[in-house]
C-alpha positions as CSV (number, residue, x, y, z in Angstrom):
1,M,14.8,-9.1,-5.6
2,R,12.8,-6.3,-3.9
3,S,12.9,-6.1,-0.1
4,S,9.5,-6.1,1.6
5,P,8.5,-4.9,5.0
6,Y,6.1,-7.9,5.2
7,S,8.6,-10.5,4.3
8,T,9.7,-12.6,7.3
9,N,12.7,-14.9,7.7
10,A,12.5,-17.8,10.0
11,N,16.3,-18.1,10.1
12,K,17.0,-14.4,10.8
13,G,20.0,-14.0,13.0
14,K,21.6,-17.3,12.1
15,Q,25.0,-17.1,10.4
16,R,25.2,-19.3,7.4
17,A,26.7,-19.1,3.9
18,P,24.2,-17.8,1.4
19,P,22.9,-20.7,-0.7
20,R,23.6,-20.9,-4.4
21,K,20.3,-20.2,-6.2
22,K,19.7,-21.8,-9.6
23,A,16.0,-21.1,-9.9
24,C,14.7,-17.8,-11.2
25,Q,13.6,-15.2,-8.7
26,N,9.9,-15.6,-9.3
27,C,10.0,-19.4,-8.9
28,T,12.1,-19.0,-5.8
29,K,9.7,-16.5,-4.2
30,S,6.7,-18.8,-5.1
31,K,8.5,-21.9,-3.8
32,V,7.8,-23.9,-7.0
33,R,10.0,-25.9,-9.2
34,C,11.7,-23.9,-11.9
35,G,12.2,-25.2,-15.4
36,L,15.6,-23.4,-15.5
37,E,15.1,-22.5,-19.1
38,K,17.0,-19.3,-20.1
39,P,16.5,-16.5,-20.7
40,I,12.8,-17.2,-19.6
41,C,11.7,-20.3,-17.7
42,S,8.5,-22.1,-18.8
43,R,6.5,-21.0,-15.7
44,C,7.3,-17.3,-16.1
45,R,6.6,-17.6,-19.9
46,S,3.1,-19.1,-19.2
47,K,2.2,-16.5,-16.6
48,G,3.6,-13.6,-18.6
49,H,6.1,-12.6,-15.8
50,S,9.5,-11.2,-16.3
51,C,12.2,-13.8,-15.6
52,Q,15.4,-13.0,-13.8
53,Y,18.1,-15.3,-12.5
54,P,20.0,-14.2,-9.4
55,P,23.8,-13.7,-9.5
56,G,26.1,-16.4,-8.0
57,R,26.0,-14.8,-4.5
58,V,23.1,-13.1,-2.8
59,A,23.8,-9.6,-1.6
60,T,23.4,-9.3,2.1
61,P,22.9,-5.5,2.6
62,E,19.3,-6.0,1.4
63,I,18.4,-7.5,4.8
64,E,19.5,-4.3,6.6
65,V,17.4,-2.2,4.2
66,T,14.3,-4.3,5.1
67,A,14.8,-3.5,8.8
68,A,15.4,0.1,8.2
69,T,12.4,0.7,5.9
70,F,9.8,-0.4,8.3
71,R,10.1,0.6,12.0
72,S,6.7,0.3,13.7
73,P,5.8,-0.1,17.3
74,R,4.7,-3.5,18.3
75,P,2.8,-4.5,21.5
76,R,4.9,-6.6,23.9
77,A,4.4,-10.3,23.7
78,V,1.5,-10.2,21.3
79,T,2.4,-13.6,20.0
80,S,3.3,-16.8,21.9
81,G,7.0,-17.1,22.7
82,Q,7.0,-20.5,21.1
83,A,5.3,-19.4,17.9
84,R,7.3,-20.0,14.8
85,R,7.9,-17.0,12.6
86,L,6.5,-17.7,9.1
87,D,8.2,-17.1,5.8
88,L,5.7,-14.9,4.1
89,D,5.7,-12.1,1.5
90,F,2.4,-10.1,1.5
91,T,3.6,-8.1,-1.5
92,D,3.3,-11.3,-3.6
93,I,-0.5,-11.3,-3.9
94,D,-2.6,-11.8,-7.1
95,L,-6.2,-10.6,-6.8
96,T,-8.8,-9.6,-9.4
97,P,-10.1,-6.0,-9.1
98,S,-13.7,-5.7,-7.9
99,L,-16.1,-3.7,-10.1
100,N,-18.7,-3.3,-7.3
101,A,-16.5,-1.9,-4.7
102,V,-17.9,1.6,-5.1
103,D,-21.3,0.3,-3.9
104,I,-19.6,-0.8,-0.6
105,R,-18.4,2.7,-0.1
106,D,-21.9,4.2,-0.8
107,R,-23.9,1.6,1.2
108,W,-24.6,4.1,4.0
109,L,-26.8,5.9,1.5
110,R,-29.1,3.0,0.9
111,P,-31.6,3.8,3.6
112,Y,-32.1,7.3,2.2
113,L,-32.5,6.5,-1.5
114,L,-35.4,5.2,-3.5
115,P,-34.7,2.0,-5.4
116,P,-34.0,2.2,-9.1
117,L,-37.0,2.5,-11.4
118,G,-38.8,-0.8,-11.9
119,R,-37.1,-2.5,-8.9
120,D,-38.6,-3.1,-5.5
121,E,-36.4,-3.4,-2.5
122,I,-37.8,-5.0,0.6
123,P,-35.9,-4.2,3.8
124,K,-34.7,-7.1,5.9
125,A,-36.7,-7.6,9.1
126,Y,-34.4,-8.5,11.9
127,H,-35.7,-10.3,15.0
128,P,-34.6,-8.4,18.1
129,F,-32.9,-11.5,19.5
130,T,-30.9,-11.9,16.3
131,L,-29.6,-8.4,16.6
132,Q,-28.9,-8.9,20.3
133,Y,-27.0,-12.1,19.6
134,I,-24.9,-10.5,16.8
135,S,-24.1,-7.6,19.2
136,I,-22.9,-10.1,21.8
137,I,-20.6,-11.8,19.4
138,L,-19.2,-8.6,17.9
139,R,-18.5,-7.2,21.3
140,T,-16.0,-10.0,22.0
141,Y,-13.9,-9.4,18.9
142,P,-11.6,-6.7,20.4
143,R,-11.2,-8.8,23.6
144,Y,-9.3,-11.5,21.7
145,M,-6.5,-8.9,21.5
146,L,-6.1,-8.7,25.3
147,K,-4.5,-12.1,25.5
148,D,-1.0,-12.8,24.2
149,G,-1.2,-14.6,20.9
150,G,-4.9,-13.7,20.5
151,F,-6.5,-12.3,17.4
152,P,-10.2,-11.7,16.4
153,P,-11.7,-13.8,13.6
154,I,-11.2,-10.9,11.1
155,I,-7.4,-11.0,11.5
156,H,-5.4,-14.0,10.2
157,H,-2.8,-15.4,12.7
158,T,0.0,-14.8,10.2
159,Q,-0.6,-11.0,10.3
160,V,0.2,-11.1,14.0
161,N,2.8,-13.9,14.1
162,T,5.4,-11.9,12.2
163,N,8.7,-10.2,13.0
164,Q,7.4,-6.9,11.8
165,M,3.7,-6.4,12.5
166,P,2.1,-3.7,10.3
167,Q,1.9,-0.4,12.2
168,A,-1.9,-0.2,12.0
169,L,-2.3,-3.6,13.7
170,A,0.5,-3.0,16.2
171,N,-1.1,0.3,17.3
172,C,-4.5,-1.4,17.4
173,Y,-3.3,-4.1,19.9
174,S,-1.8,-1.4,22.1
175,L,-4.8,0.9,22.0
176,V,-7.4,-1.9,22.6
177,R,-5.5,-2.9,25.7
178,M,-5.4,0.7,26.8
179,W,-9.1,1.1,26.2
180,E,-10.1,-2.1,28.0
181,Q,-7.8,-1.4,31.0
182,A,-8.4,2.4,31.3
183,A,-8.0,3.7,34.8
184,P,-10.9,5.7,36.2
185,G,-10.5,9.3,35.2
186,S,-8.4,8.6,32.1
187,E,-11.4,7.9,29.8
188,T,-11.1,11.3,28.0
189,M,-7.4,10.8,27.3
190,V,-7.9,7.2,26.0
191,M,-10.8,8.2,23.8
192,S,-8.9,11.1,22.3
193,T,-5.9,8.8,21.6
194,V,-8.1,6.2,19.8
195,E,-9.9,8.9,17.8
196,A,-6.6,10.4,16.8
197,E,-5.4,7.0,15.5
198,M,-8.7,6.5,13.6
199,E,-8.2,9.9,11.9
200,R,-4.7,9.0,11.0
201,L,-5.9,5.8,9.3
202,A,-8.6,7.6,7.4
203,S,-6.2,10.3,6.2
204,E,-3.6,7.8,4.8
205,T,-2.9,7.9,1.1
206,T,-5.0,5.5,-1.0
207,S,-1.9,4.6,-3.0
208,Q,-0.6,2.3,-0.3
209,H,0.0,-1.4,-0.9
210,D,-3.2,-3.4,-0.7
211,Y,-2.0,-5.2,2.4
212,D,-1.5,-1.9,4.2
213,L,-5.0,-0.9,3.2
214,L,-6.4,-4.1,4.5
215,C,-4.6,-3.7,7.9
216,S,-5.9,-0.1,8.2
217,F,-9.5,-1.3,7.5
218,Q,-9.2,-4.1,10.0
219,A,-7.9,-1.7,12.7
220,Y,-10.6,0.9,12.1
221,L,-13.2,-1.8,12.2
222,V,-11.9,-3.1,15.6
223,Y,-11.9,0.5,17.0
224,T,-15.5,1.1,15.8
225,I,-16.7,-2.2,17.3
226,L,-14.9,-1.3,20.5
227,M,-16.4,2.2,20.8
228,Y,-19.9,1.1,19.9
229,F,-20.3,-2.0,22.1
230,S,-17.8,-1.1,24.9
231,P,-18.0,2.7,25.3
232,L,-16.1,4.4,28.0
233,G,-18.3,6.4,30.3
234,N,-21.3,4.6,28.7
235,V,-21.3,7.2,25.9
236,S,-20.8,5.9,22.4
237,V,-18.8,8.2,20.1
238,V,-19.6,6.2,17.0
239,T,-21.5,8.5,14.5
240,D,-22.7,8.5,10.9
241,K,-19.3,9.9,10.0
242,T,-17.5,7.0,11.6
243,M,-19.6,4.5,9.6
244,M,-19.0,6.4,6.4
245,T,-15.3,6.4,7.0
246,L,-15.4,2.7,7.8
247,M,-17.1,2.0,4.5
248,E,-14.6,4.2,2.7
249,L,-11.7,2.1,4.1
250,A,-13.5,-1.1,3.1
251,F,-13.9,0.3,-0.5
252,R,-10.2,1.1,-0.7
253,T,-9.1,-2.4,-0.1
254,A,-12.1,-4.1,-1.8
255,Q,-11.5,-2.4,-5.1
256,N,-8.2,-4.2,-5.4
257,G,-10.0,-7.5,-5.3
258,L,-12.2,-9.8,-3.2
259,L,-11.3,-12.8,-5.2
260,C,-7.9,-14.4,-6.0
261,T,-7.2,-14.7,-9.7
262,E,-6.7,-18.5,-9.2
263,E,-10.0,-18.8,-7.4
264,I,-11.8,-17.7,-10.6
265,T,-10.2,-20.5,-12.5
266,H,-10.7,-23.0,-9.6
267,T,-7.0,-23.5,-9.0
268,R,-4.9,-23.0,-5.9
269,P,-3.6,-19.5,-5.2
270,N,-0.5,-18.8,-3.3
271,W,-0.9,-18.7,0.5
272,E,-0.3,-15.0,0.8
273,S,-3.1,-14.1,-1.7
274,W,-5.6,-16.4,0.0
275,I,-4.8,-15.0,3.5
276,V,-5.3,-11.4,2.3
277,V,-8.5,-12.1,0.4
278,S,-10.0,-14.3,3.1
279,A,-9.3,-11.6,5.8
280,K,-10.9,-9.0,3.5
281,R,-14.0,-11.0,3.1
282,R,-14.3,-11.8,6.8
283,A,-13.8,-8.1,7.7
284,I,-16.2,-6.8,5.2
285,Y,-18.9,-9.3,6.2
286,T,-18.4,-8.2,9.8
287,M,-18.7,-4.6,8.8
288,Y,-22.1,-5.4,7.3
289,L,-23.2,-7.0,10.5
290,L,-22.1,-3.9,12.5
291,S,-23.9,-1.7,10.0
292,S,-27.1,-3.7,10.4
293,V,-27.0,-3.3,14.2
294,Y,-26.2,0.4,13.9
295,N,-29.1,1.0,11.4
296,S,-31.5,-1.0,13.4
297,D,-30.7,0.9,16.6
298,R,-31.5,4.1,14.7
299,G,-34.7,2.9,13.1
300,L,-33.1,2.8,9.6
301,P,-33.9,-0.1,7.1
302,N,-31.3,-2.7,6.1
303,F,-31.1,-4.3,2.7
304,V,-29.5,-7.3,1.2
305,A,-25.8,-6.7,0.2
306,D,-26.3,-7.1,-3.6
307,E,-22.9,-5.6,-4.2
308,M,-21.3,-8.7,-2.6
309,K,-22.9,-11.1,-5.1
310,G,-20.3,-13.5,-6.5
311,V,-18.1,-13.2,-3.4
312,Y,-17.3,-16.4,-1.6
313,V,-18.4,-17.2,1.9
314,P,-15.7,-17.6,4.6
315,E,-14.0,-21.0,4.1
316,S,-13.4,-23.8,6.5
317,R,-11.7,-23.6,9.8
318,V,-9.0,-26.0,8.7
319,L,-7.8,-23.7,6.0
320,W,-8.0,-20.6,8.2
321,D,-6.1,-22.1,11.1
322,V,-3.3,-23.9,9.2
323,T,0.2,-22.6,10.3
324,D,2.4,-24.2,7.6
325,R,2.5,-23.4,3.9
326,G,2.9,-27.1,2.8
327,V,0.0,-28.3,4.9
328,W,-2.2,-25.4,3.7
329,E,-1.5,-26.3,0.0
330,K,-2.5,-29.9,0.6
331,E,-5.6,-28.9,2.5
332,Y,-6.5,-26.4,-0.3
333,D,-6.1,-29.1,-2.9
334,R,-8.6,-31.2,-0.9
335,H,-10.8,-28.2,-0.7
336,L,-10.8,-27.8,-4.5
337,L,-11.8,-31.5,-4.9
338,E,-14.6,-31.1,-2.4
339,W,-16.0,-28.0,-4.1
340,E,-15.3,-29.1,-7.7
341,D,-18.8,-27.7,-8.6
342,G,-17.7,-24.2,-7.6
343,M,-17.2,-22.5,-4.2
344,L,-20.2,-21.4,-2.3
345,E,-21.1,-17.7,-2.9
346,I,-22.7,-15.5,-0.3
347,S,-25.7,-14.9,-2.7
348,E,-26.6,-18.6,-2.4
349,L,-27.7,-17.8,1.1
350,W,-30.2,-15.3,-0.1
351,R,-33.8,-16.0,-1.0
352,S,-34.2,-17.0,-4.7
353,T,-36.0,-19.6,-6.9
354,E,-33.3,-22.1,-5.7
355,T,-34.0,-21.6,-2.0
356,G,-35.0,-24.9,-0.5
357,S,-34.0,-27.0,-3.5
358,T,-32.1,-30.2,-2.9
359,G,-28.9,-29.0,-4.6
360,R,-28.8,-25.7,-2.7
361,R,-29.5,-27.4,0.7
362,E,-26.7,-29.9,0.1
363,R,-24.2,-27.1,-0.8
364,I,-25.1,-25.0,2.2
365,G,-25.0,-28.1,4.5
366,K,-21.5,-29.0,3.2
367,W,-20.3,-25.5,3.9
368,V,-21.8,-25.4,7.4
369,R,-20.2,-28.8,8.3
370,G,-16.8,-27.3,7.5
371,V,-17.2,-24.2,9.7
372,D,-19.6,-25.5,12.4
373,E,-17.0,-26.9,14.8
374,F,-15.1,-23.6,14.7
375,V,-18.4,-21.7,15.1
376,L,-19.6,-23.6,18.2
377,R,-16.3,-23.5,19.9
378,N,-15.9,-19.8,19.5
379,S,-19.6,-19.3,20.5
380,E,-19.0,-20.7,24.0
381,R,-15.5,-19.1,24.3
382,N,-16.9,-15.7,23.2
383,H,-19.7,-15.8,25.7
384,R,-17.4,-16.8,28.6
385,S,-15.0,-14.0,27.7
386,A,-17.9,-11.6,27.6
387,G,-18.9,-12.6,31.1
388,I,-22.1,-14.5,30.1
389,G,-22.8,-17.7,31.9
390,R,-23.8,-21.0,30.4
391,R,-27.5,-20.5,31.3
392,Q,-27.5,-17.1,29.6
393,H,-25.7,-18.5,26.6
394,C,-28.2,-21.3,26.2
395,T,-31.1,-18.9,26.6
396,A,-29.6,-16.6,23.9
397,R,-29.1,-19.5,21.5
398,H,-32.7,-20.7,22.2
399,K,-34.0,-17.2,21.5
400,T,-32.2,-17.1,18.2
401,R,-33.6,-20.4,17.2
402,S,-30.5,-22.3,18.3
403,R,-28.3,-20.6,15.7
404,S,-24.6,-20.4,16.0
405,P,-22.8,-17.1,15.7
406,F,-22.0,-17.8,12.1
407,H,-25.6,-18.7,11.5
408,A,-26.6,-15.4,12.9
409,K,-24.1,-13.8,10.4
410,V,-25.8,-15.8,7.6
411,D,-29.2,-14.4,8.7
412,S,-27.9,-10.9,8.2
413,F,-27.5,-11.5,4.4
414,L,-31.0,-13.2,4.0
415,H,-34.1,-11.4,2.9
416,I,-36.0,-12.7,5.9
417,N,-34.7,-13.9,9.3
């Protein structure tokens, strides 16, 4: 069985006799019951996988190879000392490639191009207070990383709570802390260091594993938010080239899939696949929000993200926050029953002939109920960490028609706000 730099072992360091494995390697990895049929078990036969049974004893040198193949710096005490390391393998993901990913890469061109012949495109008109509120929320994302065990809403906790954090995210934690705690006079050095890391991420090969591509995109997005909303010396170094590179990195990971294969058939995916695809969707939606603010600040029009049609909205806080595989599987099964008529797609939030209909309102209301507690809690916490008092917070919410941060995010995908 192949060693993975993203596989973690909760029992690492403990001395115990290697267990005798009867199940095939695929069933063992997926933690499902194996039919034990030979030469091919029934599960592998149904999925078209190659079926291999392990020898009587498990070779131990593979563990040493894992440690040697991935040596990346990791920020000190990023996770809680009491946090339990999770047994995850982020190479075991099953996504369906996206056909519209190239439109994500080329989205920066939209303000400069005429719409296709016979099609009218009406730019979205943002209320200034909506843009202000989105900016306030995005500004807080990097600051989650200043606290031990903290992670912004675009990074899943399992990406951080691991024995071997990916290099892109490990560097990101260190550089965000250096940026936010820069001593007077060191601004130029700090900016140069962050810019050099961004160039390294942009120049990495596109043939990396999809999980590496995701982590690079997440890190680059955090750096862009950091530099745009919290510039050192009050001079933003975010340029059109920065935004173009950001969308290129989004394209690299999006083309590998924004939907799990099992999501399409309305069945439960493995936890790793869902974590990766959910983090992708959250990060890409956040990139669109940042792009909307960036364009508005420069007097450029914004348009509905048609290329995201068919992609699901971020799912409930319960699924996102679960820390145990078994609990997540039970919660996801409940989630499937609750959404037996199909998951809510981002395009259902856009204006259409269905807008305002009873069925559409019920579906959107059901989705909001699942995320609203998470949204409101983070709304208040984000504002406190941003140094905004309760009075200012309430004023901002009133000015944006009492909408939560996620409702502000929803607005960014609507035709009108």
